[in-house]
FILOKOL-229011 format. One record per residue (C-alpha): x, y, z; residue number from 1; residue in one letter. Coordinates in pm, 1 decimal. Example, Ala and Ser with C-alpha at 12.3 -4.5 7.8 and 13.67 -1.06 7.14 Angstrom:
+----------+----------+----------+------+------+
:        x :        y :        z : resi : resn :
+----------+----------+----------+------+------+
:   1230.0 :   -450.0 :    780.0 :    1 :    A :
:   1367.0 :   -106.0 :    714.0 :    2 :    S :
+----------+----------+----------+------+------+
This chain:
+----------+----------+----------+------+------+
:        x :        y :        z : resi : resn :
+----------+----------+----------+------+------+
:   -683.3 :     57.2 :   1662.2 :    1 :    T :
:   -783.9 :   -307.5 :   1681.3 :    2 :    D :
:   -668.5 :   -495.9 :   1370.7 :    3 :    Y :
:   -770.3 :   -839.5 :   1503.3 :    4 :    V :
:  -1089.3 :   -865.8 :   1295.4 :    5 :    N :
:   -908.2 :   -799.2 :    967.1 :    6 :    F :
:   -742.9 :  -1051.0 :    738.1 :    7 :    R :
:   -456.5 :   -915.0 :    530.4 :    8 :    Y :
:   -338.7 :   -991.5 :    179.2 :    9 :    A :
:    -18.7 :   -873.8 :     13.9 :   10 :    A :
:     80.5 :   -824.3 :   -347.8 :   11 :    I :
:    411.9 :  -1004.4 :   -332.7 :   12 :    G :
:    675.2 :  -1081.8 :    -74.0 :   13 :    E :
:    799.5 :   -725.4 :    -29.5 :   14 :    K :
:    454.0 :   -601.6 :     67.8 :   15 :    T :
:    418.8 :   -900.4 :    299.3 :   16 :    A :
:    750.2 :   -807.1 :    464.5 :   17 :    K :
:    630.0 :   -447.6 :    510.3 :   18 :    A :
:    319.3 :   -580.3 :    688.2 :   19 :    L :
:    529.0 :   -812.6 :    906.4 :   20 :    R :
:    753.9 :   -518.9 :    997.1 :   21 :    D :
:    438.9 :   -353.1 :   1135.9 :   22 :    L :
:    353.2 :   -665.8 :   1336.0 :   23 :    G :
:     80.4 :   -777.1 :   1093.1 :   24 :    I :
:     83.1 :  -1126.8 :    947.3 :   25 :    T :
:    -64.4 :  -1148.8 :    596.8 :   26 :    P :
:   -292.6 :  -1447.8 :    548.1 :   27 :    Q :
:   -256.7 :  -1435.6 :    167.8 :   28 :    V :
:     43.4 :  -1348.9 :    -47.9 :   29 :    I :
:    -13.3 :  -1349.8 :   -422.7 :   30 :    S :
:    183.0 :  -1602.6 :   -623.9 :   31 :    S :
:    289.8 :  -1322.9 :   -861.0 :   32 :    R :
:    356.2 :   -960.4 :   -757.5 :   33 :    P :
:     70.6 :   -811.4 :   -957.9 :   34 :    Y :
:   -262.8 :   -677.1 :   -836.1 :   35 :    G :
:   -466.1 :   -876.9 :  -1085.1 :   36 :    Q :
:   -303.0 :  -1201.4 :   -970.2 :   37 :    A :
:   -381.4 :  -1121.3 :   -607.7 :   38 :    L :
:   -748.0 :  -1045.1 :   -670.6 :   39 :    F :
:   -797.6 :  -1352.2 :   -887.8 :   40 :    E :
:   -648.7 :  -1567.0 :   -611.8 :   41 :    E :
:   -858.1 :  -1393.3 :   -345.2 :   42 :    L :
:  -1190.2 :  -1457.3 :   -520.8 :   43 :    V :
:  -1091.8 :  -1812.2 :   -615.1 :   44 :    A :
:   -980.4 :  -1922.3 :   -269.9 :   45 :    Q :
:  -1029.9 :  -1672.8 :     11.5 :   46 :    H :
:  -1305.6 :  -1411.7 :    -11.9 :   47 :    V :
:  -1664.6 :  -1535.6 :    -19.8 :   48 :    L :
:  -1978.8 :  -1372.8 :   -159.3 :   49 :    P :
:  -2122.0 :  -1133.3 :     97.9 :   50 :    G :
:  -1783.7 :  -1055.6 :    247.7 :   51 :    Q :
:  -1612.8 :   -717.8 :    220.9 :   52 :    T :
:  -1275.2 :   -633.8 :     73.5 :   53 :    L :
:  -1100.2 :   -306.1 :    151.9 :   54 :    L :
:   -820.9 :   -219.6 :    -92.2 :   55 :    Y :
:   -563.3 :     31.5 :     39.6 :   56 :    A :
:   -412.7 :    161.1 :   -282.4 :   57 :    R :
:   -271.2 :    447.4 :   -483.1 :   58 :    G :
:   -480.0 :    684.0 :   -692.6 :   59 :    E :
:   -343.5 :    529.8 :  -1011.8 :   60 :    E :
:   -358.0 :    151.5 :  -1044.3 :   61 :    I :
:   -294.6 :    -93.9 :  -1326.4 :   62 :    N :
:   -584.2 :   -323.0 :  -1242.2 :   63 :    Y :
:   -916.3 :   -228.4 :  -1084.4 :   64 :    D :
:  -1086.5 :   -531.2 :   -926.6 :   65 :    P :
:  -1430.4 :   -362.1 :   -902.1 :   66 :    A :
:  -1598.6 :   -567.3 :  -1177.9 :   67 :    D :
:  -1442.5 :   -895.7 :  -1066.4 :   68 :    L :
:  -1552.1 :   -842.8 :   -706.0 :   69 :    L :
:  -1901.7 :   -724.6 :   -803.7 :   70 :    A :
:  -1949.6 :  -1035.9 :  -1018.6 :   71 :    S :
:  -1877.1 :  -1246.1 :   -707.2 :   72 :    R :
:  -2108.5 :  -1034.3 :   -485.3 :   73 :    Q :
:  -1813.4 :   -914.3 :   -278.6 :   74 :    I :
:  -1845.2 :   -564.0 :   -131.0 :   75 :    R :
:  -1550.6 :   -351.8 :   -238.4 :   76 :    Y :
:  -1410.0 :    -40.7 :    -71.7 :   77 :    Y :
:  -1110.4 :    117.5 :   -242.6 :   78 :    P :
:   -922.8 :    345.2 :     -3.2 :   79 :    V :
:   -681.1 :    574.5 :   -182.4 :   80 :    I :
:   -378.9 :    615.2 :     44.7 :   81 :    C :
:   -140.5 :    798.1 :   -184.6 :   82 :    Y :
:   -102.8 :    966.4 :   -521.0 :   83 :    E :
:    202.1 :    975.1 :   -744.6 :   84 :    T :
:    293.7 :   1311.4 :   -892.9 :   85 :    F :
:    518.3 :   1316.5 :  -1199.5 :   86 :    P :
:    814.1 :   1551.6 :  -1189.0 :   87 :    L :
:    986.8 :   1723.3 :  -1476.0 :   88 :    E :
:   1325.5 :   1572.0 :  -1557.1 :   89 :    V :
:   1612.5 :   1795.8 :  -1662.6 :   90 :    D :
:   1656.1 :   1768.7 :  -2041.0 :   91 :    Q :
:   2035.3 :   1795.0 :  -2003.8 :   92 :    E :
:   2042.2 :   1486.4 :  -1784.0 :   93 :    V :
:   1853.4 :   1279.0 :  -2039.4 :   94 :    V :
:   2063.1 :   1419.5 :  -2325.5 :   95 :    D :
:   2383.3 :   1310.3 :  -2147.5 :   96 :    S :
:   2297.3 :    942.6 :  -2200.7 :   97 :    F :
:   2403.8 :    748.4 :  -2509.7 :   98 :    S :
:   2234.7 :    461.7 :  -2694.7 :   99 :    P :
:   2471.3 :    225.5 :  -2507.4 :  100 :    D :
:   2335.4 :    336.8 :  -2168.3 :  101 :    D :
:   2034.7 :    192.6 :  -1986.5 :  102 :    Y :
:   1726.4 :    344.9 :  -1830.6 :  103 :    V :
:   1519.6 :    138.1 :  -1587.2 :  104 :    L :
:   1143.4 :    189.9 :  -1560.1 :  105 :    F :
:    974.8 :     44.7 :  -1252.2 :  106 :    T :
:    614.4 :    142.0 :  -1323.4 :  107 :    A :
:    384.7 :    222.6 :  -1615.8 :  108 :    P :
:    339.6 :    575.1 :  -1478.2 :  109 :    S :
:    715.8 :    632.3 :  -1512.4 :  110 :    A :
:    698.9 :    524.0 :  -1876.6 :  111 :    V :
:    409.2 :    764.1 :  -1944.1 :  112 :    R :
:    585.2 :   1053.9 :  -1773.7 :  113 :    T :
:    912.8 :    993.7 :  -1957.6 :  114 :    F :
:    734.6 :    954.5 :  -2290.3 :  115 :    H :
:    534.1 :   1273.3 :  -2238.4 :  116 :    R :
:    857.2 :   1467.5 :  -2175.5 :  117 :    Q :
:   1103.4 :   1301.0 :  -2414.4 :  118 :    F :
:    928.1 :   1059.6 :  -2650.6 :  119 :    G :
:   1102.0 :    731.8 :  -2731.3 :  120 :    V :
:   1423.7 :    696.3 :  -2531.3 :  121 :    P :
:   1751.8 :    687.3 :  -2722.7 :  122 :    K :
:   1907.6 :    466.2 :  -2454.5 :  123 :    M :
:   1830.9 :     98.1 :  -2391.0 :  124 :    R :
:   1519.9 :     46.0 :  -2182.5 :  125 :    T :
:   1457.9 :   -199.5 :  -1902.3 :  126 :    I :
:   1105.6 :   -284.8 :  -1792.0 :  127 :    A :
:   1050.9 :   -403.5 :  -1437.9 :  128 :    M :
:    751.7 :   -629.5 :  -1482.7 :  129 :    G :
:    499.9 :   -704.7 :  -1752.6 :  130 :    T :
:    272.3 :   -404.0 :  -1698.3 :  131 :    T :
:    565.2 :   -165.6 :  -1736.2 :  132 :    T :
:    677.0 :   -348.7 :  -2051.1 :  133 :    G :
:    323.2 :   -337.4 :  -2191.2 :  134 :    A :
:    319.0 :     40.0 :  -2141.6 :  135 :    E :
:    645.2 :     67.7 :  -2336.7 :  136 :    M :
:    492.8 :   -137.8 :  -2617.9 :  137 :    A :
:    189.4 :     92.5 :  -2628.5 :  138 :    Q :
:    420.3 :    383.2 :  -2706.6 :  139 :    F :
:    613.4 :    182.6 :  -2964.6 :  140 :    G :
:    938.4 :    167.8 :  -2772.4 :  141 :    W :
:   1165.9 :    -85.2 :  -2945.2 :  142 :    P :
:   1309.2 :   -394.8 :  -2775.8 :  143 :    N :
:   1286.4 :   -328.1 :  -2403.5 :  144 :    P :
:   1476.9 :   -565.9 :  -2180.6 :  145 :    L :
:   1226.4 :   -737.9 :  -1951.6 :  146 :    F :
:   1335.0 :   -835.2 :  -1602.8 :  147 :    L :
:   1252.1 :  -1198.8 :  -1539.7 :  148 :    T :
:   1136.6 :  -1105.1 :  -1190.2 :  149 :    Q :
:   1005.1 :   -758.8 :  -1102.1 :  150 :    P :
:   1282.2 :   -717.4 :   -847.6 :  151 :    D :
:   1550.6 :   -449.2 :   -848.8 :  152 :    I :
:   1819.0 :   -703.1 :   -750.6 :  153 :    S :
:   1794.0 :   -868.4 :  -1094.8 :  154 :    T :
:   1882.6 :   -553.8 :  -1292.6 :  155 :    V :
:   2259.6 :   -611.0 :  -1301.0 :  156 :    L :
:   2213.3 :   -980.7 :  -1380.6 :  157 :    E :
:   1999.9 :   -895.7 :  -1683.2 :  158 :    Q :
:   2235.0 :   -626.9 :  -1812.6 :  159 :    I :
:   2530.9 :   -864.0 :  -1781.3 :  160 :    A :
:   2352.0 :  -1111.6 :  -2010.4 :  161 :    C :
:   2315.9 :   -859.1 :  -2293.6 :  162 :    V :
+----------+----------+----------+------+------+
């Protein structure tokens, strides 16, 4: 397939690295690793009215750019490439944790799945990113620890500061 006529954008450095690993150079990398930030930057600086944007994405997303792109007369084609399926977690595993232990949530869908199965966690919660933390707040989870950067390498640094 000829990818020469496409321009690529990435939500964050890790997605950009994945593209580079495939031999594709992203022309745009969002300043923050969130979909909304990427689309706001694209319409402000890169994609013009009358152009087309194809969004390779999961079934479930935190931000749908359809209205933003339509308001700028940008044609939008969402292509759903994958779907996340929640799994049941063994109750005994969750019960083995104490209030002094931590549980890390990397996505709002993980928060919803956990909450549906177990309610409010008894252990300390860590939110990777603002959208995950906002989902915790919606369910009334008390005092989640927010990672300063949505990056797994900062987890131990944050726990050490508590």
